[in-house]
C-alpha positions as CSV (number, residue, x, y, z in Angstrom):
1,M,0.7,9.7,3.9
2,Y,4.2,8.8,4.6
3,P,6.4,6.3,2.7
4,A,7.1,2.8,4.0
5,Y,10.3,2.5,6.0
6,A,11.6,0.1,3.4
7,D,10.9,2.4,0.6
8,G,12.8,5.0,2.5
9,E,15.8,2.7,3.0
10,I,15.8,1.7,-1.0
11,A,15.7,5.3,-1.8
12,A,18.6,6.2,0.5
13,V,20.7,3.6,-0.7
14,A,20.0,4.6,-4.4
15,V,20.5,8.3,-3.9
16,T,23.8,7.9,-1.4
17,N,25.5,5.7,-4.5
18,Q,24.1,7.8,-7.1
19,L,22.2,5.0,-8.7
20,V,19.1,5.0,-10.8
21,L,16.3,3.1,-9.0
22,V,14.3,0.7,-11.5
23,T,11.0,-0.4,-10.3
24,R,7.6,-0.9,-11.5
25,N,6.1,0.8,-8.4
26,S,7.5,4.2,-9.2
27,R,4.5,6.0,-7.3
28,D,5.8,5.0,-4.2
29,F,9.2,6.6,-4.8
30,E,8.1,10.0,-6.5
31,R,8.1,11.8,-3.3
32,F,11.9,11.4,-2.6
33,D,14.1,14.2,-3.7
34,N,17.2,13.7,-5.8
35,L,16.2,10.2,-6.5
36,R,16.4,9.1,-10.1
37,L,13.6,6.8,-11.1
38,E,13.1,4.5,-14.3
39,N,10.2,2.3,-15.1
40,W,11.2,-0.1,-17.6
41,F,7.8,-1.7,-17.8
42,E,5.8,1.8,-18.6
43,Q,4.6,1.9,-22.1
């Protein structure tokens, strides 16, 4: 299954600008290389 177009755009902006992507929905972004993810809502 391919990621949603919007998810790809969000991931690209984060990687390009060397940002950490904070999301509750980290599962949708795990497939992107070099993307730093944080989920502040996980326990």
